[in-house]
Phi, psi and omega in degrees: 000128182277136180281149174293135186241129168260134184241129179276107181223144175293342179278344179246180175283151178281139172296150176269104186228138180289151172286149178234200178290171181277339188214139177233133183266146184135242161287136195271125173219129188208161175277129176200134176268122182301339174292343174275005171099198181281119173279145186300330178293337180300335188280355182263034186236161176263335182205170175239131168229126179208156181235072184297165179298149173263165184310314186284335180271340185303317176297324180289324177290321177298315179298315179295327180280348178074032184228156170253138183215194183288169175293164180298324176295321174296319177301312179299316178299320182289322174299313180298318179298322177292316183301313183290323181294318182284320174063044179242160171309130187226132184233106186244123178271127186218166171277159181300330178297344184261344193303311183301314182276336176284331173052055182290165178293325169201166182208158170208162181286141183211152178267133173247114182051033178090348183260161178285136174206181182232137171263118177256125188249135178230138171061034178204135182245154170065038176280138174297161175272123181247147179282322187232152179297331177301321179293319179298315174299324175294316180300311183285331178291337174285338186253340183232146180270315185235125182253145172255130167231108185274356173229060200283344180052234183267013168079034183299331176307326189277003167285348182244339182246133174283331184234134182201156165250118189235136171220156176199161182279346188259117180299331183293321180296321180294321181295319178298316180296315174307318181284325185273327191242339189258000000 
């Protein structure tokens, strides 16, 4: 039975969620800006899967979170820095406009919620080609126990993983994950 999924996107309306605490214990979910670097809890994972913001949505996500942060170019550099620092298999869903600067080991086109995107793969060889991100998530959840999603939004990744480290700049997203998954 497929779970109902709420997806945090700059293209749609934001859910009406109360702000909560910054950190919830259990499955780990906390407020963190990826532009602030590697959080020490990031090191307790087997892999990374994330759907970071794209250029057009980045300002909207910052506005929703009520924060000011780095430029989009700095954001991409900081994501890449976290991937390199942790040095675990990483699966990053991105727009075509991000591929060159994100410099994955290899990439291919994949559908995210029915739309066109690119899967960038780091530190992992011989992954099958999947048409949709849901297929990719099933594949990696069968092979890894603990996933890091450092731009977790409403936590769609956690429909596939029982154990996770989740962070986002938006307290409302972390509160939503606390209520739905923790």
